[in-house]
C-alpha positions in Angstrom: 0.0 0.0 0.0 2.8 2.5 0.9 4.7 1.6 -2.3 1.6 2.2 -4.4 0.9 5.6 -2.7 4.6 6.6 -3.2 4.5 5.7 -6.9 1.2 7.7 -7.3 2.9 10.8 -5.8 6.0 10.3 -8.0 3.8 10.0 -11.2 1.7 13.1 -10.3 4.8 15.1 -9.5 6.4 14.1 -12.7 3.3 15.0 -14.6 3.3 18.5 -13.1 6.9 19.0 -14.0 6.3 18.1 -17.6 3.1 20.1 -17.9 4.9 23.5 -17.5 2.8 24.2 -14.5 3.9 27.2 -12.4 4.3 24.9 -9.5 7.1 23.1 -11.4 9.7 25.7 -10.6 8.9 25.4 -6.9 9.3 21.6 -7.1 12.1 21.3 -9.6 14.0 24.6 -9.6 15.3 26.3 -12.7 18.6 25.6 -14.4 20.7 28.7 -14.8 21.6 29.6 -18.4 19.7 26.6 -19.8 17.0 28.9 -21.1 14.5 27.8 -18.5 11.7 30.1 -17.4 9.3 30.1 -14.5 5.9 31.7 -14.9 4.1 32.5 -11.7 1.5 35.2 -10.9 1.9 36.8 -14.3 5.7 37.2 -13.9 8.1 35.4 -16.2 11.4 34.7 -14.4 14.7 33.7 -15.8 18.0 33.3 -14.1 21.0 34.6 -16.0 24.6 33.6 -15.5 25.7 37.2 -15.2 26.4 39.9 -12.6 23.6 42.1 -11.3 25.1 45.2 -13.0 25.3 43.5 -16.4 21.7 42.3 -16.1 20.6 45.8 -15.0 22.3 47.4 -18.0 20.9 44.8 -20.4 17.4 45.5 -19.1 17.8 49.2 -19.6 19.1 48.7 -23.2 16.2 46.3 -23.9 13.6 48.9 -22.9 15.4 51.5 -25.0 15.6 49.2 -28.0 11.9 48.3 -27.8 11.1 52.0 -27.4 9.3 51.5 -24.1 9.0 54.6 -21.9 10.9 54.2 -18.7 8.8 55.7 -15.9 10.9 54.9 -12.8 13.7 52.8 -11.6 15.1 52.0 -8.2 18.0 49.8 -7.2 20.7 49.0 -4.7 23.5 46.4 -4.9 21.1 43.5 -4.3 17.9 44.2 -6.2 16.2 46.7 -8.4 12.9 47.4 -10.2 12.3 49.2 -13.5 8.8 50.3 -14.4 8.0 51.3 -18.0 5.1 51.5 -20.5 4.5 50.3 -24.0 3.2 52.8 -26.6 -0.3 51.5 -26.0 0.0 52.3 -22.2 0.5 48.7 -21.1 2.7 48.7 -17.9 5.9 46.7 -17.9 7.7 45.8 -14.7 11.2 44.3 -14.6 12.5 43.1 -11.2 16.1 42.2 -10.9 17.6 40.3 -8.0 21.1 39.2 -7.2 21.3 35.5 -6.5 25.1 35.2 -6.3 28.1 37.0 -7.8 27.5 35.2 -11.1 23.7 34.6 -11.1 21.0 37.1 -11.4 17.2 36.6 -11.5 15.1 38.8 -13.8 11.3 38.8 -13.6 9.2 40.5 -16.3 5.6 41.3 -16.0 3.5 42.8 -18.8 0.2 44.3 -18.0 -1.9 43.8 -14.8 -2.2 40.0 -15.2 0.9 39.2 -17.3 1.4 38.4 -20.9 3.7 35.4 -21.3 4.4 35.9 -25.0 5.5 39.5 -24.7 7.5 38.7 -21.5 9.3 36.0 -23.4 10.2 38.4 -26.2 11.5 40.9 -23.6 13.6 38.2 -22.0 15.1 37.2 -25.4 16.2 40.8 -25.9 17.6 40.9 -22.4 19.5 37.7 -23.1 21.0 39.2 -26.3 22.0 42.4 -24.4 23.4 40.4 -21.5 25.7 38.6 -24.0 26.7 41.9 -25.6 30.2 43.0 -24.6 
């Protein structure tokens, strides 16, 4: 009976991980630099193998390149937040957090409830700018 229950839990957990469910990142974590994303509460998070400063600058360049209007930004040495707007008035929030000297988390939220597709496009541009020397 215990073995059967354990196997059921394993199968359910495995199914959640493969489904792309937001819970998956809590259970399995995200691999740094492997292109993995976590989508939770409308925010799309990606961990970058780069310093906080490099990720901050990459995020600023991304907003400029996409011609979003930067409304505010606050930061210290551990975390920061950039708020911007698209031409149609949609709010964009980018939250940057230092994980370690070589790993930084960036969360992108588009609109009030999130827009995964646009968030992914923003992350792709941040990734390009992060790799820019």
